[in-house]
Every structure is written in structure tokens, then in C-alpha cells.
Residue, then its C-alpha position, 0 to 999 in steps of 0.5 A: m918101322s916095317l912091320d913083322d909077319r905077324k902084325l901083317e897078319v893081325l892086320r889081314a885080319i882085322v881088314e877081313d873080318y870088318v869087311e865081312t861083319q861091318e863092325p869095329v874089329g877088337s882083340k878078342a874077337l880076332v883070337d876067337r875067329h883066327k888062328l894068330g896063335v897069341s894071346p888077347a894081349t899080345v894081339r892088343n900089341d901088335m893093334a897098338v903098332l898098327e894104329e900108330e903107323g896109321y894101318i887101323r884107327q879107333p872110330h869112336t872110343s869104345a869101339g874096336r878098330v877099323p881099317t884106314d885107307a893105308g891098311y886097305r892099300l898095305f892090304v891090297d898090295r901085300l896081303t891080298r889073295i886073289k880069289p879065283l873064281s869058281p867054275a860056277e861063277r865062270r859058268a854064270i857070266e858066260r850064261f849071262m853074256i851068251g846071248a848078246v845080240d849087239l854092242d849095246d846088249v853086250v855093254h847093258r849085260t855087261v853093266r848089270l852082270l857087274a853089280q850083281l856079282t860085286r853088290q857094288v855100283a857097276v860103271v862100263q865105258y862103250p867102245s871108245l871112237s878114238r881107239s876104233a877102226v872103221r869096219h864099213l860105211e853104208l849110205v842108205p837113200v832117204s830121198t832124192t837129196r838126202l842120204m843116211l850115213v851110217m858108220i860100223t867100227d871094228t868094236g861093233r859102235v853104229e853112228q848115224r848122221l844125215v847127210e843133206m846132197p846139194g841136188p838130186v842124186q842118182d842110185g848109181d851115184v849112192w853106189e859109187l861113193r860107197r864105194r869109194v867111201n869103203e875102198k878109203l877108209a874102211g880098216q883105217r883107225l878114226a884118229d887117222t882118217p881126216p887126211l884121207v876124207q880130204k883127198l877123197v874130195e880131191d880126188c874125185d871127179f868133177e861131176r861128183r865133187a859137190a856131193m863128195t864134199c857135203l859127204a866128206s864133211v858129215l864124214l869129218e864130224t862122224l869119224v873125228d869130231r865126236s867126242e863125246e863117250r858113252l856110259a852105262l851104270a847100274g847097281t846104285a841102290n847097292l850103296t845102301r848095303g853098307g855100315v853107318l861107317d862106309f862113305q864117312g856116314t853121308l852118300r851124297p858126295v858119291l851120288e852127285a859124283l856118279e852123275e858126272e859122266v866126266i869123273l866116271l870116265k877119269l876112273i875108268g878110262d886110260l887103262e893099260p892092257r890086262t892091268t887092273r886100277v885099284l883106287i882107295g879113299d884119298e887116292n882118288q882125285i875127285d873129292n866126291l869119291r875120297s870116302a869110297s874104292v874103284v876098281s877097274s880095268g880095260y877092256g878088248p880085244g887081244t892086247t887092245i884096250v876099247g874101253g873100261l870098266g869097273v865098280l866103285g863102292p865103300t873102302r870096306m870091300d872084299y878087294p880079292g873077290t872083287i879084282a878078281t871079277v872085274r878081271a874075269v868080266a873084263r877078260y871075258v868081254g874082250d874075247l867076245l869082241a875078239q870072236n865078233 
């Protein structure tokens, strides 16, 4: 059956009260705290319908009611009023982020900020190499037969690799190798570079071809073969702040999931530009997180997504505040990357 506006208001009140108090909600408390305009008996009847429809449940015999995953989903989809951040909150984000000196600093400030503002576990993915482009390639002589290759991407990632040369390399040769690789690769997406690297070897003069071949091998390893993604995590202690009904009474499965980077990447990766995803309870495909909710968003300069960020907590979550915070922080980090 479709729920009328009054029953939806009752569900909204139950979700808001339970999130705030961590206690099951009864009909009398709803009437006392909210201007529903009806008697406790009418609210009890509405709650009976909501329970029958699977939106609320009774955790134990003498208790009030708490939302189910379906109740939270209906709340998020139809009842949530996204709270815009206050000017003070926006200033706090700007103050916290404005002193960042490099990409590592940006990521670590972002993850700490998200954990503090939402009081949940925060996860931030470093800009993905697969979505990045080459900004500059530097070659630094370490010895006569060894070079340090430094790759800087347009998203601020820096990767370093040692290149063993087949023989001594003169400064003029290093300069020429540096010029050629930047001329061919700067501005190119990493995913598009393999044929360009091969062309570097093919087009190289005979005297430098052996050196370019060694450099090309390390370039391919750096540009293409590095499949690992990096993450930053903060706020794990926030998991202990909840009530006895959070996480179905045990944190162990959630803590085990947080140790697996592959799981975390699935939670916050593959997002469309300027969208926020909310996964509630059983909507999570990872068994250990079926008692948790995840709010995540992609971030990047303009409409380009280079990574994901988000928070994880109990299903009893302040969804309006959390969604607004995740959106605002993602937008701010994207703007920061665009400026730099």
C-alpha cells in the first residue's frame, strides 16, 4: 500500500528521534516531541502500518520502534531535507584545507576533516593513476649508470622509480632523453601512453636506443603496470560512539572489512561526477558491512572524477547532515585540484 503524508511524517519523526537519542521511539514520545496534530492512538495505528510494511521494527518486547533498512531508504529518497552547511561550517572547511602544501597533505587533511565533521569513519582515495594524465617527467642522475625517474600527474600524484642504464650516461644524453619523453608524453592520459612509449624507442637514434629501451621499460611499469590504488582512513574510533543496536551488536565484521583496501575501493569508487551515493545496510554487497551505511561521492576538477571519498557508519546515521558534508568536501577538494 502507498503511505499517506501523515504516515510518512511519522516515519520521518521516528528516524530523526532514533538517530538523535539512540533509543527506540514510542508513540507518546512522538506526540510530545513533534507537532503531528493527532492523538497517540492514531500515531500507534500509523506505526502499526509502518511496521507491517517493513519500515520500522520492534527490537524487543517492551520497546518502542526503530527504523529498518527499508525505512532509512524511504527517508533518504523521499523525506530527507538536505541541510545546507552553515557559513561557519564552510569557513571551517576552508580554514582546514587552505594550508595544504601537496597532494598527501590534501588527502590527509580531507580524511581527518570528514571524520571530524560527520563523526563517522572517513575514507579518501588518492587520485587514481588510471584517471590521471602526465604533467611532467623528470630524470635525475643518481650515478653514471643510474637515473631516478620522477613522474608528476595532473592530479598531483608523484611516482618515483630507479632506472638502471646499460652503461654510463652523459649529462647531454640525460637532457635529450628528458626532452623526448616529455615532448611525447606530457599531457597524455596514462591509459593512452603504451603505444607512445613504444614509439619513443622506435624513433630514437642508434646511440641512445639502448638507454631509451631501459627507460621505456620502467616508464611502462610506472605509467601502466602500477595498478595499486592508495587510500587514507580516519575516525575508526567513531564506531564505538553508537548504541547497543548499532552494527547488530558487534563491531568485529566492520573492523575486518575496514582492513581490506579492495573492499574500501569498491565502496567509494566508480562514481559519476557530482553525484552522491548512499548505501544502507543490506544494500552493501559486502557481507561484513550489511549493518553499516556508506555515503560517498566522486571528486575531481570540474566534471572530471579522479577519486572517491566517503564515510561509513551505522545505519542509524544523520543522513541529511552527512550527505551535505560529503558533497561539500568533495566539491571543495575538486576546486582545490582545479586551482593547482
